[in-house]
C-alpha positions, 0 to 999 in steps of 0.5 A, a space after each residue: 499500499 502506497 502513502 499519499 504524501 501531502 504537498 505544501 503549496 506555498 503562498 508564491 505556488 497560489 495563483 490569484 484567482 481573479 486579478 484586473 489589470 488596470 493599465 489595459 482594463 483585461 480581467 484574467 481568471 485561471 481556469 481548472 487546467 491552468 490556462 489563461 482566459 480573458 475578458 474585457 472589462 466595462 469601465 465607468 468611463 466606457 459605461 457613461 458614454 454608452 449612455 450618452 450614446 442611448 436613447 429613448 424616442 417617443 413619438 406621440 402621433 405614431 404611438 411609437 417608442 425607439 430605442 437608438 444606440 448612436 444611429 442606428 434603431 435597437 428596438 421598436 414598440 407601439 406605446 399606450 401614451 397618456 389620454 386627451 384629459 392627462 397628456 404626456 409631457 413633451 420635450 427632451 429628459 434623461 431617467 431619474 430611477 429606475 424599479 424593477 416594481 413600483 406602485 403607482 397612485 392616482 387620483 382615480 386608480 392604484 395600480 400595485 407592482 407596476 413592472 420596469 418603471 423608470 421615470 424620466 420627470 417627476 412622475 412621468 415614467 415608462 413603464 410595463 402595463 399588464 393591465 391593457 393590451 390596448 396599445 397604439 391608443 392613448 389609454 395612460 394617465 400620462 406615462 408611456 406604457 409599454 408591453 411587459 416583455 418590451 419593458 424587461 428589454 428597455 430596462 436592461 437597454 437604458 441607464 441611469 442619465 439616458 436620454 429621454 426624447 418625447 415629442 408629438 
């Protein structure tokens, strides 16, 4: 019967599993077979540039929301904007806060668990709407209603500070 010999490793031989290299923003990860895999790491500057390139256009006359990355159209979605009595605010805004779910209250409504809510001006927001399916017609109290599946995509597409342009 063979005797097992335990080899004691020194601190120098134990490699750090993940190391971030600041000069070229590459993350090196040791894999089980001792090969090194390199992946790019996005810095804060890259994220800031990305939010400047990405923007959202809401066209109230066509009842359409278009997500842009630079000059390239990424998403185009039918929306439901504000009714004539409670219109959607027109102008250029920035996304101020994002909430996975939110409760929306007003004089004649109280809706819990509104999914993928992104506030861009006070109480005005882009969010998913599970309570109706009348997209393409203005039925909202001023917010921009989007189908829930599309709202999820927009929620991951946009970040804080993403420009929102609402036009007639």
